[in-house]
N, C-alpha and C positions, 0 to 999 in steps of 0.2 A: 697394591696394583703388582696384577702378575708381571714376570719377567718377558712374556711373550708379550703383553700389551705394553710397557716401555719402550720393547724395540719398535713396535709400530709405530709407538706415538714420535719415537725419534728420530723415525723417517719423516715421518709425516710433518713436522717442526724445522726439519732442516740441521737437523743436530750428527745425523750420519753421514760419513764421508761422501762428497761431492756425486761421484761417476754411481755409487748404489742407489744413491737417493735418484739421481734421473732414471736410472735402469727401471727402479720399482714403480716411477711416476708414468714411464712408457709402459710396461708390461700392463699395467692398472687400466691406463686407456686400452689397449689393443685387447686383453683378456674380457673388457665391461663391452666390448662390440664385437668380439668374437669369441665366447667362452668354449673351451673342449679343445679339442687335438688341432685344430684350424688355428686358433689364435697361439697356441702352442709353438707352431711353425713359425710363426712371426716374430712370436720370441727370440727363437733361436737365435737368428745372429745378431740379436741384442745382446743376448746374453755372451756368445762369440769373446763381440768386441768388449765386452767390461774384465773377460776374465786375460783377454791379450795387455791389457792395461797395466803397464809397469807399478802405478800407486796403488790401486785398488789390489793387486794382489801382492803386494808387498805388506799393505794393513792385513788383508785377512787370512794370506794364505802364506805369507814369506816364512822363512827362516825362524822369524821371535812368536812366530803363532802357535799358540798352545793346542797340543795336540788332540783330535775329538772332532765330535759333529759339533758345528754351533751354527744355531738359528741367527742369519742375520736380519730377517723381514719375514713378518707374516702379515699379507693384506688384511686391514679388519673388515672390508667389505666383501671382498670374494675370496678370501682364504689361500690364496695359493703362497708356497712359501719358498724363499730364499737360503741356502742351508750351504754352508762350506765343511765340507772334509778333509780335514788335515791330519794327514796317515802317516805314523812313525814309521809302523809295521805293514808289510804287504799283505794280499788279502784275495781270495779266489772266492766269490759270491756261486751258492746255488743258482741254476734256473730258478726266476721269479718274474711276478708282476707285479702291477701297482695299484691293481684292481682296477675300481673306475675312476684314477686318475691316471693322467698322462706325467712324464717324468722329461730334464733335458738334465744331460749330465754334459757339464764342459770344462776341460782340462786346463788348470793353470800353471801347475808344476809336475814335472815325469810322465806318464801318461798311463792308461788304460785302457786294455786290451776288451772290447765288448764282444761279446755273442748273441745274436737274436735267434730264437731255438722257435720250432716249429711243435708245437704240443696237438696231437689229435689223440681221441678217444682210442685206445687199444680195442677193437670189437672181438678180440678173441677173452677180450678179460676184461671187462667194463668200468672197473673202479679204475683201473690203470691207464696210462697214456703212453703212447709210443714218443719219446721227446729227444729230438734230433738237431743238430747244429743246423742253421739255414744261412747264416752269414756271420762272416767274423772282420772285424776291423780295429785298428787303433785310433784311439781320440788322443790327441799332441795335445800341448798348450796351445792355445786362442780356438779349439775345436770344439764343437760338440754333438754328442749323440744323441735323438729326441726315440721317445716309446709313447705312442699312443696308448689310450685306456685300454687293460687288458695286454697288450703286447709282453710277451715273455723275452729275458734278457740275464744274462747275467754278466759280470763285471771280475777283471783280474787285473790288480794294480800291484804296482813295486813298491816296497817301503820309502817313506819320503815323498809319495803322490800327493797331491793336492786339488780338489777339484770342487766346483759347487753345483748345486744341484736344484733346480728348478722344479715343485711340483704342485699340481692343480689342488693339492689340499694337504691337508697334513695327515700323512699316512698312517698316523700312532691311531688316527681315529677311524680307519675302512678295514676292511676284510681284503688280504693278499694271500696269494699262493704262491708256495715254493712247491719245486718238481726235482726228485731223483732221476735224471736219465738212466742210472744201471736197473734199477727196480722200475721206473716208470709209477713210483706212488707219488701222491703229491699231500702237500698239507698245507690246509687253510689257516692262516694265522686271523686271530678276529681282534678288534681292540682289546 
């Protein structure tokens, strides 16, 4: 049995922490009734409540959590994923999208500075884009940022930062695009 399936089965039979299990059940009900970005907007406050719960944070994002990216749950019917990002070192990502998936980033520890980008084809140089920051804000513990399908954003987090990301699907299985603001070049990442 794959590790991914074991995690999904563990949540389904209630062996995973109560708050995470409740979140996954509620997110499933919302997304089954309202798939896509509208459902994600309704899941966002539930995720904010989850990362504000001290026992959830201690278990999945606390000081004893192993650094790295951890799959906490993948819904066996709808495919959405819940992932914990436990970061020892800070990082700034390039502007990117999640292709045909939405994403919610909810801060548990530290903070993440988010930038939403406007990317428009450069009429003077067709394969390139004009890539400009549109909105910048900080996500603090208990807060979340949400990105619709295809929305371009970047993240900048400090060392020791920890957040939970929920995506509409496994991002490793879909095309995503990364942008270079200095050159206007884009790079498509395929599964």
